[in-house]
Residue, then its C-alpha position, 0 to 999 in steps of 0.5 A: m692690584p698688581k697693575m695698579a703696583y706698576s703704575f707707580p714709580e719705585e721712588v713713590l712705593e719706597h716713600v710710602f713704604s717708609f711711613i709703614h713700621c710695624n713688621k707684620d704690615r711690612s711682611s703684608i706689602s711684600t706679599v702683593c706682587k713681585s715688584w712690591y716684594e722687591i721694592e720692600r726688599w730693598c728699602r727695608k731699614k729695620v728687621f726684627v727676629g723674634n728667634c735667633y734660631s728661626v732663620s739664619p743670618t745669611v738668609v736675612i742678609k740676602r732678604f734685606p740687603e739694606v737693613r741699618s737696625i736689626e732687633l734680636k731675641g735668643k733664649p725663651h722668656f721663661a729664662d727670666f725665671n731661671l727655668v732655661p739651663e745654663g748653656w742653652g744656647g742663644y749666642v749672638c756671635p754668628w749674627i755678628e760675623a755675618m753682618a760683619c760683612g753683609y751689613p758694613w752700614l749697620e747702625e743699630i743692634k738690639l739684643k735680648r736674652m743673648v750671649v754676648t761675649d767680648e769678642s763680639l762686642e769687638l767685632i761690632a767695634k771695629s766692623f760697622k763705622n756708622f754705628k750708633a746704638l747698642v742696646l743689651t737687655s737680659c744678655e750675659g757674657f761680656t766684660n769690661v774689655g768688649l765695653a771698652a772696645i764699643a766706647a773706644n772705637c764707635r765714635g758716632l755712638r749715640i745710645l749705649d743701654l745696658q738693661e739687666s745685663g752683663d756679669e757680676d764682675l762688670n764695673g764702670n772702668w770702661l767709661s774712661h775709654f771714651p775719647d776726649s773728642y767723643t760727644s755724640l751720646v743721647s742715651l747711657n744706661i748702666s744700671c745694671i753694673g753691680n760694682e763701683v763706676s768711675l765717677s770722674a770718667l762719667e763726669r767729664l764724659l757728661c760734660r762732653c755730650p750736650n744733647l744727653q737726654t737718658l742717664r740711668l745710673n747704678r746704685s754705687v753713684p752716692l746721692d751727693r754726687i748725683s746733683n753735680l752730674l745733674r748740673r753738667c746735663p740740665q737737658l736730661v728727659e729721663l734720669g735713673t738715680g743711684i743709691y738714694s740714701t745718706e746721712m740726712r744733710p740739709e746741704v746735699f738736700v737743698n743741691l739735689a732739689e735744685a739740680l732736679s729743678g734745674c732740669k726743665k725737660l725731665k719727665c721720666l724718674s727710676g732707680f731710688w735703690d735704699v731710699l730714704p724717705t726724707y729725700l723724696a720731698a726734693i723731686y716734689p717740685i718736679c712732679s707735675r710733670l713726670t709721666s714715668l716712675n720706676l719704684s721697683y726698687a724702692v722700699l717705701q711705706s704706703s704713706d710716703l708712696i701716696k704723697l709722692v703719686s698725688q703729686c703727679p697728675s701726669l703719670t702715664r707709667l708707674w712700677v712699683l712695690d706692693y709696699i703701695e698697698d691698697a690705700g697707695l692705688d687709691a690715691l693713684a686712681a684719684s690723682c693720675k687719670d692719664l695712667n696706662e701702665l701699672r706694674v706692681f711687684p712683690s717685696d716678699p715672694f717666698g713669704l708664707e704671709p702677707n707683709v702688706a696690705l695689698t689686695e684685688r681691691g686696689l687694682v679695682s680701684v685703679s681701673e675705675g679711676c684710670p681710664k686710660l689703663q691698658s697694660v696691668l701686671y699685678f702680684c698679689r695674694q688673694m683674688s676674686n671672680a667678682a673683682l675680675h668681672t668689675i676690672a673687665q667691665n671697666r677696662p674693656n681697653m685693657t691689651r694686656f693683663r698679668l695677674c700674678i697670685i704668689e701661691p699657685r692654685t689659690p681659689d677665689y678667696l670669697t666663694l673657693q670657687p676656680l677664677d674661671s669665670g673672672f679670667g672668662a670676663i677679662v678675655e670676653h670683655c677686652k676685645d683688644l687683649q694681646r698678652l695674658s698671664l693666668s694664675g690661681l685655681l683654674t680648670d679647663r674651662v677658663f681655656e675654653y673662654i680663652g679659646t672663644y673669645a681671645k681672637k687678637l691674643e698673641m701671647l698667654s702664660v700659663a702656670f699650675a692651671g688645668d684639668s687635662d688636654l682639653g684646656l690646650h686644645h681650646v688654646l690652639s684650636g681657638c686662639d687665631n693670633l696666638r704667636k708665643l705660648e708658654i706653660r709650665d706645670c699643667p697637665f697637658g699631654d700628648k694628644a693636645l698637642l698632636a692634634n694642633a700640630a698644624k697650628l704650631e707652624t703659624m706660632r713663633s714658639l711653644w714652651m712647656s716644662s713640667c707637663s705631661v707631654s711624653y718623648g714618644a709624642c715629641k719624636l712624632l711631632g718632630q717627624r711630622m712637622p719638618r718646618l718645627n724645630v722640637e727640642v726636648i730639654d732634659e738634665r737627667g741624661p738622654p731620653e732614650s734611656r727611658p720609656s717613650t711614655c716617660p714625660v719629658e722635662k722641657l719642651y721647646i717648639y719653634r718654626t725655622v727655616a733654618g732646620p736644626r741649629s748647630d750649637i745644640p748642648g749635651f742636654v738637648w735633643t732635636m727630634k727629626d726624621d732620624s731621632 
């Protein structure tokens, strides 16, 4: 292989490498020989860092000096469920400061679950002259000041995507800071802004950007103004509506229907806050070409949803509240044969009694009627092993399966048995399964199934499950490709963790909260595994003040080549030799 590598000119190899986009494949290429390492190093344009503390920015810059796009993730995934304390970390500032010097030609930054200050946004705005894309997902810490700096200074900006990001006082006044000469915007997502935006500034901006394809508005944009906005950008491919209710006025309905029909390329719809069902008919003429529909904020009854999805035969992606009910999912299964992704969210997750007629039957129906279904997130209140077996047999092509039974430790409602065999069928039949979330009454047996069959599983989320350490041992010893494991409220403890310590070095991270791992085991693991950061998160005070056998509140373990981080807050302790 090395001789073959030397027989190709570098320009040829660079061209070949440019067609390989998977990060894992690019990393494998660099291990073939020294010359391939050097070529791949210099021609790598995109870098993904799944944990901002796993490597230092200076190391990344030295390793890949010609990067144009970087994607960083900060806080653990469970931060989305308020399980990571405020002030834990995930600060992007050190990365921006390093890249301002090392990557002057950087064009794209994507951040997720990170703390992004106005100072960081201002540094981006003045440091990268060719900057084109800023994507902030579940980020916090910035205000209108930082966004105004981006708008005023990034003259070539094409993408500005604020997804569930920003502080409560964020508004749209910064939109007026885009220069009158600015015309390059292709995608704008301001759906997360909680306050009013300047509609006049927004309209002027849209008029100047003929290539705009994605526009996602926040709920402050009234329905009667959406028509005007759409007339200014008929080339839209994706639209997130603002508030979708007003007093029913015929002229508003007619204007909206005409404006939507004028968007001949429109394929994706989202938004629909406070939707008034009578206005849904305005989108019926374009339903046949819709491929994506996000109704996760739309309080619509099943009958209205049935009428809507029945007219969307090209739909590949649907996010919806459980108001769709089993009847609506039956209609989806009958009408949408190209459906690839389904997410059904709870409308009343804290209610003690069901408020909708959504059961396992709806998911079974979709699994039977939608042959291309690969990704599922499903919140419900009841499930059976028989239903899970049927779903597994119907959809062996499933790659992501996340089932969230709202009440913890809920058994098979027909037999009152654990749901072990049902989830066992999922991992046995779905050979390419990469992501799995478990719920319901589960014993160690389900983890034995997972360790035996889920050989391609990369991410596993577990809550209120298992009997003993044996469950965790099955997963860590059996899942060869596991990268991320997150566990809460399970009886897993020291023995399985220490016995599989070497496995943790092959993973990106392990999160455990409200489990049975002792402080003593955490110290021992940190001493044994110097390439791991073993972080104990405990808001009760120093763990040393309690017996070493006392379980820790939260444990976050991740591999790193950067050593212990320097921004540890007072409630986090890193376990090292001197712990």
